[in-house]
N, C-alpha and C positions, 0 to 999 in steps of 0.2 A: 570322179574319184567315189567308190562307192560309200554310203551311209552307213551310220552305224543300223538303221532300220533292215537295212539290204542284209547288214553282215548278220543281223541277230533279230531274226523278224519276229513281232509279237504272236504268241499263238492266238487265234479267232476263237471264238468260244463259237459253240453249237447256234443255230438258227432258233431253238426253240427256248435256250436261256433268257434272254432278254424279255417272251413272252412270256415266261413262269416268273420271272422278277414282276413285271408290270401286274400277274394275275393276284400274285402274293402281295402285294403294295394293295391294288383293288380290295382283295379279300380284308386284309386288316384298316382299313377305309369305311367297308361295309361292314366290318364288324364294329367298330368304333361309333360308327352312325346309329345302325341298329338294335345293336346289342352291346352297349357300351360297359356294361356291368358283366359280361362274358367270363373271363377269366376271376375275377372278384368270385363270382359266384362258384367255379368250377374250383378253385382253392378251398372257399368254405366246405364246401358238399365232399370233397375228398377227404377235409378233415373230419368230418362227421362220419364218413363210411370207414375212414379208418380205425377211429376210437370202437365203432359199431361192432366192426370186425375181431380186434382183439375181445372184447368182451366176448364176444360169441366163440372165439375158438377156447376161450377160459369155461366156458359153458360147453362145449365139444369135447374137450378131454378131463371133464369131470370135476373141473378144479372153480371153487367160487371163492373169489379174491376180491377181498373190500379193499376200504380205503384204509381200513388200522392194519390191515395186512400190507399193506404196502409202507405203513409208517414204520411199523416191526421191521421190517427188511432195511428201510433208507438208515433206520439205527443202527443196523448192524454195517451197514455198508459206508454210511459215512457219520459215524458217531459223535466227531467233534464239532461239525459243522454246525453253528448256530440255527436251530429252529425256530425260537422265539425270542423277540428282546420286548422288555417289558420294562418301561423307568429305567434305562441304562444298565440292565442284569440281564446278561445273556443268558439263557437256559437252551443247550446244546439237544439235537434229536435223543442222546443217550438218557443226558438227564431227564428230559421228558417222559422217555420211555420207564426211566426207572422208577419216577417217582408216581407214576400212573400202575406201576407194579404192586408199589408199597400199598397205595390206596385201594387196589385189587383184594390186596392181601388181607388188609382192615377187614374189610366187609366179607369176604370169605370166611374170616374167623367168628366177626363179633356176628354177623347178623345171617350166614347161611344161604347167602344170596346164591340164586339158582339160575339158568337159562330161562330167559322169558320173562322174567321178573320185572317189574319197572320202578325205577328209581326217578322221584322228580327233583329238579337241581333249581335252586333259585339261588343266583350267584349272580354279580356285576363282572366286569370285563378284567380279570386278573387269570396268572398261571395256571391256579388251581381251578376254575374253571374246566379248561384243558384238561388238567390232571385227571381229576372227579369223571369228567366226561369217559375220557381215555380209558380208566380203571374201571368204572363200572362195564364199558366196551368190552373188555378183556374178559367180563365175567359172563358175557353174553347177555346183558341186561338191555331193555328199554329204556333211554333216557329220555324223561321229559323235560324241554328250557322250559323253565316259566319266566316272564315277563314280569320285570324286577317292580314295572311302573304300576303293574297291575294291583289294585289295593281291597282290602276287604272282603266284601260277599264274592267278587269276581274272581278273586286269588283262591279262595277257599273251592269255588264252582271248578275252579280249573285243576285243582289237587283233585278234586274227588272225580272229576271225570276221566283220567286217566289213572285212575285207583293203585296208588303206587303202594309199596310194600316199605319205602324211606322218605325223607324230604332231607334233602340236605342245603342246607343255606349258608350264605358267606358271611362273616366278621361285622361287614358293614350294613348288614340286611335284618340284625336281630330286633331292630324296633317295628319291621314289618312282620318277623316271628311273632312278637310277642301281640299283635293285635288279633292274627289269627288262630294263635295258639289255645285258646279257650273254647274255639268251636272245631279245632281240628280232628278228625276220625281218630279215636282212641288207639286203632289199628296200626294208624300211619308211626313208624319208628324214625324221631327227629335226630339229627344230628348237624352240629354247627361246626364252622371251620375255625375252632378257638382251642384252646386247653386248659380252660376252664366254662365253667356253667351256671348262668344265674336262675335258670330253670330247672325246677324239679322235673326228673324221667327223660331232661335232653340230654341226649352223646355229644362228647368233644371227638376231634377229627383230626387235629394236628398233632394232640401229645402220642396219638396212637398211630400216626404215623412216621414219626420219628423211630417209633420203637420196633416196625414191621420190615419185613424181608423185602429185599429187592427182586427177590428171584420169581421169574415168569410164572403166574398160574397155571394149573395144569392146559393144553392145547383144548381138549375136548371142552374146553368151559365157551371158549368165543369163537371155536369156528361154528359160521355161516352154512345151515344146509341150503340154503335157497337166497338168492338175491331180493328175492320180492318179500322177505321176510322182515317184518318191523325191527328199526332199530333205532328211532328217536320219535319222539313227540314233538312238534314245534306249533304254540298256538297261532291261530290266526282269527280275525273278528271274522272272515267271513261275508255272507250277504245279510244277515240280521244275527242279534242277539246275544249272548254271551260268548268269549271266546270257544275255538271249539279246537280241540287237539288233533291236528292232521298226523295223520300214518306217514310216516316218512322210512323208506325199504332204504335196502342195500344199495337197489339199481339207481334210485333216485339220489342219494347221495354220490354215486359214482358218476352220474350225469351233471350233477352240480360242481362237481368237484373239476371235470374238463373244461370249465368254463373258459377260466384266466388260459389254460392251454390254446384252447380254440382261438382266442382273442391275439396269441404269439408270445404269451410269456414264456418264459424260461426258468430253468433251475438257477440263473444267476442273477434274477430278480429279487428284489426285497420287496416286500409287500406290506402297505402300511395298513391297517382295521381301526377303524377309530367308532364302525359300528357296534351296537350291541350283540353279544355273542348267541343272546336266543335269537335271535334274526336270521333265518336261512342262509342271506347273504353274508352275512358274515361265518355263519359256521360252515355253511356249504361250501358256499363259492371262495371265501377266504382263506379258512384253513385247511377244509379239504381241499382245493386247488393249491395250497403251499404245499402240501402233502404228495399231489399228483405230479407237482414240478419237481418236487426234494429242494424247494427254496426256502428261503427265510421270511420270517413276517415279523414285522413290529407292531404290538399291541397296545392300544392306548384307552385308559381307561374310561374316557369320556373324551369327545369329541369336543375341541378347541380353535376355535375359527383362528383366534392371534397367535395359537402355539402350532399350527398346522404346518406352515411353512418352514419353519425354524427347524421342527422335527425331521420334514422330511430332507434336510439339507444334513441334520445330524447324525442321522443314520444312512445316508445314501438312498433315501428311496428312491424303486423305479416305477412302482404300480400303486396306485391307490384307488381306495372303492369310495363310492358315493352313493346316495342318494339326493334328490333332488334339489332339496333345501341345502344339504351340505354344501354344494357347489355357490345358492346366492349366498349362503352364511361367508363364503370366501370371497365372493365379490365385494360385500357392502364393507369389507374390511377397509378401513383407510388405506391409501396409496402408499407404498414403501420402496425404496431404492431396492434393486436388485430382486424382484417379485420373479423373474424370467432364470434366477439363479438357482436351478438345481436338477435334479436328474431324472423327473418324473417323465417317461415315455407315455406311459397308458393311464386312463383312469376305468376304470370298468363301475356300471351300475345303471341303475334307469332313474326315471321321473323328472329330468331335467329340461326346462323351459328352453324354447328358440332362442330368446335373447339372453338367456344367462349361458346357454351354451355356447354362441360367439361372443358374448363379454369377457368368459372366461379363457377362452385361446386366444383373444387378443392381450389380455392381461398377462397370463402367467404361460406363453409359450407354445411350442409346436407339443402339446400334449393330445395324444390321440384317444379321444372321447370314444368309451365303448360301450353303447348303450344296447341294452337287453330288455326281455319283457319273458317275465313267468311269476306264475303263482307257488307258493308255498308248495301246497296240494295237486297242483296242477300236474297235466299229463305233455302239456305243449311249451316250447319255448321259441322265442325269437332272436338273432343275435343282429347288429346292425354291423355288418362284418367289413359296409363299403366308408362308414363315417359321415353317412348324409344327415345333415342335421335336423332335427327334430323325430327323426323318424325311431324305433325300434325295433327294427329288422325288415327283414326282404325276405320273401319268397317265390317261389317259383314250382315249375311243373315235378321237378324231381324232389323238391323238397317237401310237396305235400303228398309224395308217394310213399315216405316215410313216414310223417307227420302230420296225417288228413287232419284239415280244419277247414270250418267255413265261417263267413259273416253273415248272419242271418235277421231278417227284419223283427226289427221290436215296437211293442204297442207300449209306451211310456204310462200312460192313463190309466193300464190296465195291468201295468209292470209285469207283461209276459210275453214270452215269444208270438208274432203273429203267425196264425194257422189258415191257410185257405181253404176253400169249402170242400176239398178234399181230405183235411186235417193234417197237412203236410206243412212244414216250415219252407220259405221261400227266401231264397238268398237275395242280399243288398248286391247292387249294382257297383262296380267300382266309383270311388268319389264318395260313395256314400257310408255313412255311419251302421254298423252292424254289431248284434250280439255275437261275440266271438266262442264259440264250442270246440271242440277238439274230440274227435272220433274215440271212445274207450275199443281196444282191441289186446291182443296178445303182448304185442309188442310196446303199446302204449297205454299200461294198465292206471289206473285211478285205484288207491287202495285208501280214502275217505277218513272217516275219522274216527276217532276211539270216542267208548261210550255209546253213546245214543244210536242207534243203526239209521234213524229218522234223518240226521243231518247230514248223512251222506248219500240217502238217495233223495235229497231233495236240490242235492249239486247236479243231478244227472237229468237228462233228457232222453225221452225214450220215443220211439215210432218219430223220427223228425223227417226223414228223407224216404224212410220205406219202412216196413214193416220188419220190426225185430232189431232194428239198429239202435245205438246207444252213445250217448256224446256226455261230455263234459261241459257245464256252465260254468265257464269262468267269472261272469257276474260283470264283463267288463265289456264296454262298445270301442268298436276299433275300424278305422277308415282305412282302405288299402286304395293306393293310387293306380294311374295308368302304367307306373313304372317297377308295379309291384313291390313298393316298398309300405310298410305296414305303420299307422300313425295310432297311440291311444287317444281316445276321443273323452269317455267318461266311465264313473261305476253307475250301475241301476242298481236299484233296491234300497232300502235302508240303511247303506253303507256310504261314507265319503272319504276321502284320506285327506291328513294333514299332519305335516311334522314327521312326515316318512309312514306314519302309520294309519291302518285301518281302524275308522272311529264306527263302531256299529249304534246306529240314533235309538233302537229299542232300549238297551243299555243305560246308555245316558239317562232316556224317557223316564226309565224303572228310577233311578237314582234321585230324579225331580221331583216323581211322583210319592215318594216317601217323606215328603215335608209336607205338616199338616195343613198348609195355608193352599196347596197347590190341587187344581181338581184333574188338570190333564196338561199335560205337555208334549208338544212336537216338535222333536229336532231335526235337523237339516242343517246341508252345508252351503255357505254360502261364498262368493268368489272374492279376494281382496284383491284389487291389483300388486302388482309384483310379490306374489307370494305363490307357491306352488301349492296342489291340490285344493281343498274351500276349508274355511274356519266354522268352527259349530256356530251356530245360533238354536234359538228355542222359544218356541211359541207357547207361552204358558197362558191358562184359565185360570184364575184365583177362584177359590171355594166362595160360597156366599157368606158374605158379612167380612170376609179375610181380607186382609193387606198385605202386600209385599215385604216380606223382611231379607231386605238384601244381604245382610250379616249374616243370616242364617241359612241362606242359599248358598253363599260364599266359601261356607264351613264346611258345609253339606259335599258341594261339587270337588273339592280341594283334599277332602277326607274320602269320599267312597270312589273317585275317580282318577284315571291316569290324567297326566299333565296335559298332554293333548289331547284329551276329551272331554275337556272342562268348557261347556258353551261361553264363546268369547262374548256373544252379543243374546241379548235377551227381548222380546216383544211381549207385551201384554195386552192379551186380545179380550172382547167379551164373547166372542163365539169363537169356535172352533168348526174351520170349515173343514167336508167332508166329501170324497168322493162318490160316485154314482154307487159302490159297490162297500161301502162305511167305513172307509180307509181315510186317515188322515190326509187331507190336501195338501200337497208342501210344493207345487209346479210352481204356483203365484207367488208362496212365500219366500221360495228362492229368488224369481226373476226382480221382485222388492227388493231383495237385499237389505243392508240395514242403513237405509239413507234419511236421516230425519227431515229431511226438507221435503219427502214427497209422502213420508210413512205417519201417518197423526197417531197411531198407537204410541204410546211411551216406551222407548228404547232405552238399553242400558249396557255397557261396556265392561267386561272385565279387566280392571286395571293393575296389572301383575306389581308395578311400582307401590300401588296404594294397599295391593291386598285387599281388595275390595271392589263390587260391582259400583260403578258410576253411575250416573246419566248422560247417556249419550248428546252431547251437542252440535250445534251443526261445525263449531269450532273443533272439537274432539273428531267428528267425523274426518274433517279437513286434515287434522294431523295424521289420521291412521292412512288415509288416501295417500298423503304425501310421505308418508314414510318414517314421518317425524316420531311417530309414537309406535314402541316395541311390542311386536305381539307374541 
């Protein structure tokens, strides 16, 4: 009897099919072994190219499409979709568009603002920050975001450096306004977000907004002529001195706004923003990214570790923004039941330590940490699209074609790049720390700073590898490993990072030497276990026959400095050590830290609970190291 296989024989594949299958499997194995990140790199590179081509197409068609243009289109396309949720109140795309129109109409009528005028904005996180920003942008104004933590001399410097025609101040910052008002330039018109004013000559905005028209201002007011024209000033401490106003163009906003999209966020996401809006991460990546996606953002007045996850559950948040300190604060909260009961899938930010990264994932669930690197004024950005713990991003041959950069050797004693006998800089080997520099060209321009041209020139390195080349000096030391992952190593120069902010040591020193008993102050950052960045410390030389007045010292720093810039530790020395080039010696002081067991000089600690500087004892030192003393 004939079998089934005889009646219906199975087709025999050609002889080359098994060989091809083996070949494909072999290639897959080789790719996994030798090029494990190939597909992740390719996917990320295609996203970068897609966005770049889209912008190039706009340029070729003679259209300059800005993030503001995209927002106005979304207000027409999805008017009833929530754009902003603040303290439970929903502001739709139409709501925000219309209120920003009202603000534009007020300033057009009362101040006759024209395209290119600068307006400084001193406001905290609230919907009207965005309304004022967008309203002024609709008039073609350049908006300067002022850091509301900055006080007195530094704040006056910020205002004068961007030369605004108007200063707009939030209702909760009137005390700050009162401090600077007597010394503010007389040609700056001041507006406050209230209905009544107790300050003579200061205008009120709220009452006029209510009476204004919702009609859009004429299109020619806000239409951009070039993507490279300035639209914002965002202040950064840079590497030395007082804050500098980084010039932000339409091009930079478009690039920043693409960040969330590049990490995989969509229009269905709800983004939680707790970072201050004067910071580029919140304004460009957060608000700009929300517009790029057509998504919804939840805005918080101020970050609260205790309310963070309850807010995420309440508003169904799916994307959060962070800085390293924020993640540590969340991990330091008491453990509660149901901490993984949330919908957050992406966390986008920078500066999180490896141990905090791991603890965050273990404790709060399968959240994809999207670490990135980018300076506010810089022309280079890295994105960790693979999720490699500790890395700020990854590079490859193709990425460097579009965004050329290098890591060069740096002399820490002389505080400058090392040049060989021919005068050229030298690249570091993989695994070695080097100064990150990024090539400045037509595709990757550096727009510099408002005001002094000297600040812009100081951030550029000329004749680096050959005659005529030009690079942006990031001021950051990075390490590239053998798998081409990049890791942040440290800051150079007279800057350290604390509480997610850059602290300029010269600015702190200038405030300290204003005291009549201080002869000289040397400010630097010291590492504290289980804390991101470096805490501020000041080595002090007292004037002859003078004594240290700790009460006056405390009053001075809290009055004139932002909270994150106040030195946590003081060290009183007999003599200030200098380098061979007559600069203050910091390296040995940094290494010695704040240990009273090894330092014989008097040491003091800023105890915020007592609102005073107190003697740093061995017991107090142990409490700081163990985390029992809150910094």
